[in-house]
MINUGU-667365 format. One line per 3 residues: number of its first residue (from 1); for each residue x, y, z of N, C-alpha, C. Coordinates in Angstrom, 1 decimal, m for minus. Example, Ala and Ser with C-alpha at 12.3 -4.5 7.8 and 13.67 -1.06 7.14 Angstrom:
1 = 13.2/m5.7/7.8/12.3/m4.5/7.8/13.2/m3.3/7.8 | 12.8/m2.2/7.1/13.7/m1.1/7.1/12.9/0.0/7.9;
***
This chain:
1 = 90.5/78.9/114.0/90.6/78.6/112.6/89.4/79.3/111.9 | 89.8/79.9/110.8/88.8/80.6/110.0/88.4/79.8/108.8 | 87.1/79.6/108.5/86.8/78.7/107.4/85.6/79.3/106.6;
4 = 85.7/79.1/105.3/84.6/79.6/104.4/84.3/78.4/103.4 | 83.1/78.1/103.1/82.7/77.1/102.1/82.1/77.8/100.9 | 82.8/77.9/99.8/82.4/78.6/98.6/82.6/77.7/97.4;
7 = 81.7/77.6/96.5/81.8/76.9/95.3/82.1/77.8/94.1 | 82.9/77.3/93.2/83.2/78.0/91.9/83.3/77.0/90.8 | 83.6/77.4/89.6/83.7/76.4/88.5/84.8/76.8/87.6;
10 = 85.3/75.7/86.9/86.5/75.9/86.0/86.1/76.1/84.6 | 87.0/76.8/83.8/86.9/77.0/82.4/88.2/76.8/81.8 | 88.3/76.5/80.6/89.6/76.2/79.9/90.4/77.5/80.0;
13 = 91.7/77.4/80.4/92.5/78.5/80.5/93.8/78.4/79.7 | 94.8/79.0/80.1/96.1/79.1/79.4/96.9/77.8/79.5 | 98.0/77.7/78.8/98.8/76.5/78.8/99.4/76.3/80.2;
16 = 99.7/75.1/80.6/100.3/74.8/81.9/101.8/74.8/81.7 | 102.5/75.0/82.8/104.0/74.9/82.8/104.4/73.7/83.6 | 105.1/72.8/83.0/105.5/71.6/83.6/106.7/71.8/84.6;
19 = 106.8/71.0/85.6/107.9/71.1/86.5/107.7/72.1/87.7 | 106.6/72.8/87.8/106.3/73.7/88.9/105.2/73.2/89.7 | 104.8/73.9/90.7/103.6/73.6/91.5/102.4/73.4/90.5;
22 = 101.5/72.4/90.9/100.4/72.1/89.9/99.4/73.2/89.8 | 99.4/74.2/90.6/98.4/75.3/90.4/99.0/76.6/90.9 | 98.5/77.7/90.4/98.9/79.0/90.9/97.8/80.0/90.8;
25 = 98.0/81.1/91.5/97.0/82.2/91.5/97.5/83.2/90.4 | 96.6/83.5/89.5/96.9/84.5/88.4/96.8/85.9/88.9 | 95.9/86.1/89.9/95.7/87.4/90.5/94.4/87.5/91.2;
28 = 94.2/88.6/91.8/92.9/88.9/92.5/91.9/89.5/91.5 | 90.8/88.8/91.3/89.8/89.2/90.3/89.1/90.5/90.8 | 89.0/91.5/89.9/88.3/92.7/90.2/87.0/92.7/89.5;
31 = 86.0/93.4/90.0/84.7/93.6/89.4/84.9/94.6/88.2 | 84.2/94.3/87.1/84.3/95.2/86.0/83.7/96.6/86.3 | 84.2/97.6/85.7/83.7/99.0/85.9/82.2/99.1/85.7;
34 = 81.5/99.7/86.7/80.1/99.8/86.6/79.3/98.6/87.0 | 79.9/97.5/87.5/79.2/96.3/87.8/78.3/96.6/89.0 | 77.1/96.0/89.0/76.1/96.2/90.1/76.0/94.9/90.9;
37 = 76.4/93.8/90.4/76.3/92.5/91.1/77.7/91.9/91.3 | 77.9/91.2/92.3/79.2/90.5/92.6/79.2/89.2/91.9 | 79.9/89.2/90.8/79.9/88.0/89.9/81.4/87.7/89.5;
40 = 81.7/86.4/89.6/83.0/85.9/89.2/82.7/84.7/88.2 | 83.4/84.7/87.1/83.1/83.7/86.0/84.2/82.6/85.9 | 85.4/82.8/86.5/86.5/81.9/86.3/87.2/82.1/85.0;
43 = 86.8/83.1/84.2/87.4/83.4/82.9/88.7/84.2/83.1 | 89.8/83.7/82.4/91.1/84.5/82.6/91.1/85.9/82.1 | 90.1/86.3/81.3/90.0/87.6/80.8/89.4/88.6/81.8;
46 = 89.0/88.2/82.9/88.5/89.1/84.0/89.6/90.1/84.4 | 89.3/91.3/84.8/90.3/92.2/85.3/90.8/91.7/86.6 | 92.1/92.0/86.9/92.7/91.6/88.2/93.4/92.8/88.8;
49 = 93.6/92.8/90.1/94.2/93.8/90.8/95.5/93.3/91.5 | 96.5/94.2/91.6/97.8/93.8/92.2/97.8/94.1/93.7 | 96.9/94.9/94.2/96.9/95.2/95.6/95.4/95.6/96.0;
52 = 95.2/95.6/97.3/93.8/96.0/97.8/93.8/97.1/98.7 | 92.6/97.7/98.9/92.4/98.8/99.9/91.1/98.6/100.5 | 91.0/98.9/101.8/89.7/98.8/102.5/89.6/99.9/103.6;
55 = 88.4/100.5/103.7/88.2/101.5/104.7/87.9/100.9/106.1 | 88.3/101.6/107.1/88.0/101.1/108.5/86.5/101.1/108.8 | 85.7/101.8/107.9/84.3/101.8/108.1/83.6/100.5/107.7;
58 = 84.4/99.6/107.1/83.8/98.3/106.6/83.4/97.4/107.7 | 82.1/96.9/107.7/81.7/96.0/108.7/82.2/94.6/108.5 | 82.8/94.3/107.4/83.4/93.0/107.2/84.8/93.1/106.8;
61 = 85.5/92.0/106.7/86.9/92.0/106.4/87.1/92.2/104.9 | 88.4/92.1/104.5/88.7/92.3/103.0/88.4/91.0/102.3 | 87.6/91.1/101.3/87.3/89.9/100.5/88.2/89.8/99.3;
64 = 88.9/88.7/99.2/89.8/88.4/98.1/89.1/87.3/97.2 | 89.4/87.4/95.9/88.8/86.5/94.9/89.8/86.0/93.9 | 90.7/85.1/94.4/91.8/84.7/93.5/91.3/83.9/92.3;
67 = 91.9/84.2/91.2/91.7/83.4/89.9/92.8/82.3/89.9 | 92.4/81.1/90.0/93.3/80.0/90.1/93.4/79.2/88.8 | 94.7/78.9/88.4/94.9/78.1/87.2/95.6/76.8/87.5;
70 = 95.1/75.8/86.8/95.8/74.5/86.9/96.9/74.5/85.9 | 98.1/73.9/86.3/99.2/73.8/85.4/99.4/72.4/84.9 | 98.4/71.6/85.2/98.4/70.1/84.9/98.0/69.9/83.4;
73 = 98.7/69.1/82.7/98.3/68.6/81.4/97.8/67.1/81.6 | 97.0/66.6/80.7/96.4/65.3/80.8/96.2/64.6/79.5 | 96.6/63.3/79.4/96.3/62.6/78.2/94.8/62.4/78.0;
76 = 94.4/62.2/76.8/92.9/62.0/76.5/92.4/60.9/77.4 | 91.3/61.1/78.1/90.6/60.1/78.8/91.1/60.1/80.3 | 92.1/60.8/80.7/92.5/60.8/82.1/92.3/62.2/82.8;
79 = 91.4/63.0/82.2/91.1/64.3/82.7/90.6/64.3/84.2 | 89.8/63.3/84.5/89.2/63.2/85.8/90.3/63.0/86.9 | 91.2/62.0/86.7/92.2/61.8/87.7/93.3/62.9/87.7;
82 = 93.3/63.7/86.7/94.2/64.9/86.7/93.6/66.2/87.1 | 92.3/66.1/87.6/91.6/67.3/88.1/92.0/67.6/89.5 | 92.3/68.8/89.8/92.7/69.2/91.1/91.5/69.6/91.9;
85 = 91.3/69.0/93.1/90.3/69.4/94.0/90.9/70.4/95.0 | 90.7/71.7/94.8/91.3/72.7/95.7/90.4/72.7/97.0 | 91.0/72.6/98.1/90.2/72.5/99.4/90.4/73.7/100.3;
88 = 91.3/74.6/100.0/91.5/75.8/100.8/92.8/76.4/100.6 | 93.1/77.3/101.6/94.4/78.0/101.5/94.9/78.2/102.9 | 96.2/78.2/103.1/96.8/78.6/104.3/97.2/80.1/104.1;
91 = 96.9/80.9/105.1/97.1/82.4/105.0/98.0/82.8/106.2 | 99.0/83.6/105.9/99.8/84.2/106.9/99.8/85.7/106.7 | 99.5/86.5/107.7/99.5/88.0/107.6/100.6/88.6/108.4;
94 = 101.2/89.6/107.8/102.3/90.4/108.4/102.2/91.8/108.1 | 102.8/92.7/108.9/102.8/94.1/108.7/104.3/94.5/108.4 | 104.6/95.0/107.2/106.0/95.3/106.9/106.5/96.5/107.7;
97 = 107.8/96.5/107.8/108.5/97.7/108.4/108.1/99.0/107.7 | 107.9/100.0/108.5/107.6/101.3/107.9/106.1/101.6/108.0 | 105.3/100.6/108.2/103.8/100.8/108.3/103.5/100.8/109.7;
100 = 102.5/101.7/110.1/102.1/101.7/111.5/101.7/100.3/112.0 | 102.0/100.0/113.2/101.9/98.7/113.7/100.5/98.5/114.5 | 99.9/97.4/114.2/98.7/97.0/115.0/99.0/95.5/115.5;
103 = 98.5/95.2/116.6/98.7/93.8/117.1/97.9/92.8/116.3 | 98.5/91.7/116.0/97.8/90.6/115.3/97.8/89.4/116.2 | 96.6/88.9/116.6/96.4/87.7/117.4/96.9/86.5/116.6;
106 = 97.1/85.4/117.3/97.6/84.2/116.6/96.7/83.7/115.6 | 95.3/83.9/115.8/94.4/83.4/114.8/94.1/84.4/113.7 | 94.8/85.6/113.8/94.7/86.5/112.7/96.0/86.5/111.9;
109 = 97.1/86.2/112.5/98.4/86.2/111.7/98.5/84.9/110.9 | 97.9/83.8/111.3/98.0/82.5/110.6/96.6/81.8/110.7 | 96.1/81.4/109.6/94.8/80.6/109.6/94.6/79.9/108.3;
112 = 93.6/79.1/108.3/93.2/78.4/107.1/91.8/78.9/106.6 | 91.7/79.2/105.3/90.4/79.5/104.7/90.0/78.3/103.9 | 88.9/77.7/104.2/88.4/76.5/103.6/87.4/76.8/102.5;
115 = 87.5/76.1/101.4/86.5/76.2/100.3/86.7/75.0/99.4 | 85.9/74.9/98.4/85.9/73.7/97.5/85.7/74.1/96.1 | 86.6/73.7/95.2/86.5/73.9/93.8/87.3/72.9/93.0;
118 = 86.8/72.4/92.0/87.5/71.4/91.1/88.0/72.2/89.9 | 89.3/72.0/89.5/89.9/72.6/88.4/90.4/71.6/87.4 | 89.8/71.5/86.3/90.3/70.5/85.3/91.7/70.9/84.7;
121 = 92.4/69.9/84.1/93.7/70.2/83.6/93.7/71.5/82.7 | 94.6/72.4/83.0/94.7/73.6/82.3/93.5/74.6/82.4 | 92.7/74.3/83.4/91.5/75.1/83.6/91.7/76.2/84.6;
124 = 90.8/77.1/84.7/90.8/78.2/85.7/89.5/78.2/86.5 | 89.6/78.8/87.7/88.4/79.0/88.5/88.6/80.1/89.5 | 87.5/80.7/89.9/87.5/81.7/91.0/87.0/81.1/92.3;
127 = 87.6/81.6/93.4/87.0/81.4/94.8/87.0/82.7/95.4 | 86.3/82.8/96.5/86.2/84.1/97.2/86.1/83.8/98.7 | 86.9/84.6/99.5/86.9/84.4/101.0/87.5/85.6/101.6;
130 = 87.3/85.7/103.0/87.8/86.8/103.8/89.3/86.6/104.0 | 90.1/87.5/103.4/91.6/87.4/103.5/92.1/88.2/104.7 | 91.5/89.4/105.0/91.9/90.2/106.1/90.7/90.2/107.1;
133 = 90.8/89.6/108.3/89.7/89.5/109.2/89.2/90.9/109.6 | 87.9/90.9/109.9/87.2/92.2/110.3/87.9/92.7/111.6 | 88.4/91.8/112.4/89.0/92.2/113.7/90.3/93.0/113.5;
136 = 91.0/92.7/112.4/92.2/93.5/112.0/91.8/94.9/111.5 | 90.7/94.9/110.8/90.2/96.2/110.3/89.8/97.1/111.5 | 89.2/96.5/112.5/88.8/97.2/113.7/90.0/97.7/114.5;
139 = 91.1/96.9/114.5/92.3/97.3/115.2/92.9/98.6/114.6 | 92.8/98.7/113.3/93.3/99.9/112.6/92.3/101.1/113.0 | 91.0/100.8/113.0/90.1/101.8/113.3/90.3/102.4/114.7;
142 = 90.8/101.5/115.6/91.0/101.9/117.0/92.2/102.9/117.1 | 93.0/103.0/116.1/94.2/103.9/116.1/93.7/105.4/116.1 | 92.4/105.6/115.8/91.9/106.9/115.8/91.5/107.5/114.4;
145 = 90.7/108.5/114.5/90.2/109.1/113.2/90.4/110.6/113.1 | 91.2/111.2/114.0/91.4/112.6/113.9/92.5/113.0/112.9 | 93.3/112.0/112.5/94.3/112.2/111.5/94.3/111.0/110.6;
148 = 94.9/111.1/109.4/94.9/110.0/108.4/95.7/108.8/109.0 | 95.2/107.6/108.8/95.9/106.4/109.3/95.8/105.4/108.1 | 97.0/104.9/107.8/97.1/103.9/106.7/98.0/102.8/107.2;
151 = 97.5/101.5/107.2/98.3/100.4/107.6/98.3/99.4/106.5 | 99.5/98.9/106.1/99.6/97.9/105.1/99.7/96.5/105.7 | 98.9/95.6/105.3/98.9/94.2/105.7/99.3/93.3/104.5;
154 = 100.3/92.5/104.6/100.7/91.7/103.5/100.3/90.2/103.8 | 99.5/89.7/102.9/99.0/88.3/103.0/99.8/87.4/102.1 | 100.3/86.3/102.7/101.0/85.2/102.0/100.1/84.0/102.0;
157 = 99.8/83.6/100.8/98.7/82.6/100.7/99.3/81.4/99.9 | 99.0/80.2/100.4/99.3/78.9/99.7/98.1/78.0/99.6 | 97.7/77.7/98.3/96.6/76.8/98.1/97.0/75.4/98.4;
160 = 96.0/74.6/98.8/96.2/73.2/99.0/95.0/72.4/98.6 | 95.2/71.1/98.3/94.1/70.3/97.8/94.6/68.9/97.5 | 93.9/68.1/96.7/94.3/66.8/96.3/94.2/66.6/94.8;
163 = 94.9/65.7/94.3/94.8/65.3/92.9/95.2/63.8/92.8 | 94.2/63.0/92.3/94.5/61.6/92.2/94.7/60.9/93.5 | 94.1/61.5/94.6/94.3/60.9/95.9/95.5/61.4/96.7;
166 = 96.4/62.2/96.0/97.6/62.7/96.7/97.4/64.2/97.0 | 98.0/64.6/98.1/97.9/66.1/98.5/98.8/66.9/97.6 | 98.4/68.0/97.2/99.1/69.0/96.4/99.0/70.4/97.0;
169 = 100.0/71.2/96.7/100.0/72.6/97.1/100.3/73.5/95.9 | 99.9/74.7/96.0/100.1/75.7/94.9/101.3/76.5/95.1 | 101.6/77.3/94.1/102.7/78.3/94.2/102.3/79.4/95.2;
172 = 103.2/79.7/96.1/102.9/80.8/97.1/102.6/82.1/96.4 | 101.6/82.8/97.0/101.2/84.1/96.4/101.1/85.1/97.4 | 101.5/86.3/97.1/101.6/87.4/98.1/100.6/88.5/97.6;
175 = 99.9/89.1/98.5/98.9/90.2/98.2/98.9/91.2/99.3 | 99.2/92.5/99.0/99.1/93.5/100.0/97.8/94.2/100.0 | 97.3/94.5/101.2/96.1/95.3/101.4/96.3/96.4/102.3;
178 = 95.9/97.6/101.9/96.0/98.8/102.8/94.7/99.1/103.5 | 94.8/99.2/104.8/93.6/99.5/105.6/93.8/101.0/106.0 | 92.8/101.8/105.8/92.9/103.3/106.0/91.6/103.9/106.4;
181 = 91.7/105.1/107.1/90.5/105.8/107.5/90.2/107.0/106.6 | 91.0/107.1/105.5/90.7/108.3/104.6/90.7/107.8/103.2 | 90.3/106.5/103.0/90.2/106.0/101.6/88.9/105.4/101.3;
184 = 88.6/105.1/100.1/87.4/104.4/99.6/86.1/105.2/99.9 | 85.8/105.5/101.1/84.6/106.2/101.5/84.8/107.7/101.3 | 83.8/108.2/100.6/83.7/109.7/100.4/82.5/110.2/101.1;
187 = 82.6/110.8/102.3/81.4/111.2/103.1/81.0/112.6/102.6 | 79.8/112.8/102.1/79.3/114.1/101.6/78.5/114.8/102.6 | 78.4/114.3/103.8/77.6/115.0/104.8/76.2/114.4/104.9;
190 = 75.2/115.2/105.4/73.8/114.7/105.6/73.2/114.2/104.3 | 72.4/113.1/104.5/71.6/112.5/103.4/70.4/113.5/103.2 | 69.9/113.5/101.9/70.4/112.7/100.8/71.5/113.4/100.0;
193 = 72.1/112.6/99.1/73.2/113.1/98.3/72.6/114.1/97.3 | 73.4/115.1/97.0/73.0/116.1/96.0/73.8/116.0/94.7 | 74.7/115.1/94.7/75.5/114.9/93.5/74.8/114.2/92.4;
196 = 75.2/114.4/91.2/74.4/113.8/90.0/74.8/112.3/89.8 | 76.1/112.0/89.8/76.6/110.7/89.6/77.1/110.1/90.8 | 76.4/109.1/91.4/76.8/108.5/92.7/77.7/107.2/92.4;
199 = 78.9/107.2/93.0/79.7/106.1/92.8/79.3/105.0/93.9 | 78.9/103.8/93.4/78.3/102.8/94.3/79.3/101.8/94.9 | 80.6/101.9/94.5/81.6/101.1/95.1/81.6/99.6/94.5;
202 = 82.5/98.9/95.1/82.6/97.4/94.7/81.4/96.7/95.1 | 80.7/96.0/94.2/79.4/95.3/94.6/79.7/94.1/95.6 | 80.9/93.6/95.7/81.2/92.6/96.7/81.4/93.1/98.1;
205 = 81.9/94.3/98.2/82.0/95.0/99.5/82.3/96.5/99.1 | 81.3/97.3/99.3/81.4/98.7/98.9/82.5/99.5/99.6 | 83.0/98.9/100.7/84.0/99.6/101.5/85.4/99.3/101.0;
208 = 85.6/98.5/100.0/86.9/98.1/99.5/87.1/98.4/98.1 | 88.4/98.7/97.7/88.8/98.8/96.3/87.9/99.8/95.5 | 88.4/101.0/95.3/87.7/102.0/94.6/87.2/103.1/95.5;
211 = 86.1/103.7/95.1/85.5/104.7/95.9/83.9/104.6/95.9 | 83.3/105.0/97.0/81.9/104.9/97.1/81.4/106.3/97.8 | 80.4/106.9/97.2/79.9/108.1/97.7/78.8/107.8/98.8;
214 = 79.0/108.4/100.0/78.2/108.1/101.2/77.6/109.4/101.8 | 76.7/109.2/102.7/76.1/110.3/103.4/75.7/109.9/104.8 | 75.4/110.9/105.6/75.1/110.6/107.0/73.6/110.6/107.3;
217 = 73.1/109.5/107.9/71.6/109.5/108.1/71.3/110.3/109.4 | 70.0/110.5/109.7/69.6/111.4/110.9/70.3/111.0/112.2 | 70.7/109.7/112.3/71.3/109.2/113.6/72.8/109.4/113.5;
220 = 73.3/110.0/112.4/74.7/110.2/112.2/75.4/108.9/111.8 | 74.7/108.0/111.3/75.3/106.7/110.8/75.6/106.9/109.3 | 76.7/106.2/108.9/77.1/106.3/107.5/76.3/105.4/106.6;
223 = 75.8/105.9/105.5/75.0/105.2/104.5/75.8/105.1/103.2 | 76.2/103.9/102.8/77.1/103.7/101.6/76.5/102.6/100.8 | 76.2/102.9/99.5/76.3/104.2/98.9/75.1/105.1/99.4;
226 = 75.3/106.4/99.3/74.3/107.3/99.9/73.0/107.4/99.1 | 72.0/107.7/99.9/70.6/107.9/99.2/70.6/109.2/98.5 | 69.7/109.3/97.5/69.6/110.5/96.7/68.3/111.2/96.8;
229 = 67.4/110.6/97.6/66.0/111.2/97.8/65.4/110.7/99.0;
***
């Protein structure tokens, strides 16, 4: 079992839809362009991404940051009993046909990510956890580096929690992540970098989503983002 304990907070969001699951994921929150800190606000106006990408050079797994919305409405004075306590998510990983295959262990293909966040009626909140385990990233890295390798992993995620003492689940959400040995990281050779504008990558994990300029230290280790002096 994989578990993460992370806190987030809710803010007033869009209108809820009655008759459906009590909560849903609006998308994976992205960091604003040029951001230097990993910050999530729970605000629905944050940018979101429809798919992810991570380099095999990453020392950690793919970090996903779902923006969750409550679909619950509440009469005045009953907001507390209509607040959803999200406790985690069940995650199932699969590799679609047509993508290079890597083995997925039982604890990689299906697991629970545990976290805690309260979402008021019609509110929104962010959580953040490891969606694609680092061991899966390593399995793709083991396919070799002499030629381009790209493996798509599709995550199917269902939130769960309680409301008013009863268990509730969210609307299922699917998110694809590409693991590759020729993406995200741009290796410019020996340090220091000689370029003027250094791309520093995603502040939550520089090895995923976007590009980061890197260089090789004297021991031939990869430094990301690369040093300039």
